[in-house]
C-alpha angles and dihedrals in degrees: 000000000000117000117224089214128028115258091229127039118244113258090247097046118135098261093183089058091043090054094044091050092050093049090047090050089049091051091050093047091050093046093048089050094042090242126145115246094201126194092257093048088052093048093050090049090047089053089053091047091053085093140357091251126099117254131205117231094256090049087055091050089053091049093048090047090066091068107023142020109297108272122224116254092243090056092055093045092051090051090048090051090053093046092048092048089054094047095247097113132035129201117232100213099195091054097037086230141114133239131198115242099218103167110032136070106224131163123207092274101049122121113248133189120193127198107207117197110219092201109045098019093234116147123211127191126218133188109266105171095112097054095031087059090058092047093047091048091051091049093050089047089059092051096261122133105215119205105175131018116200123172121191119199121187125201142099123308123230093255094053091046090054091047092053 
């Protein structure tokens, strides 16, 4: 399988452009779904887009407090719930953290596979529909009704391998 886009950004990528594209994508998704992309939702997504690493809710609060009055945790969690429901953010279960989904158009039931670098902490996302279909079929065959398939694969990204 050849990916159309690399799972991890190159170290010298234009992060400003990356962030702007992700915010524009979020605006378009919300407009298409007649959802409100409120200032706090935008700011929470922006905090997540500040790097390609997952952030915990309290790390996001600390990041947001640099540019605005410190938001209440419930405010951030509500924004995260909205962003996840609209496929703009994912939760990395093993890290108890969240990651902006900048390049994909997911809904709450899409299959997701994450590549988590153990050295630098970056997280990449790869298409997983083919093997997720097999997993979901196996789950249904056992009488289980799957809602969300998430696969987390830990290892070392290409950039860290080259740096070693």
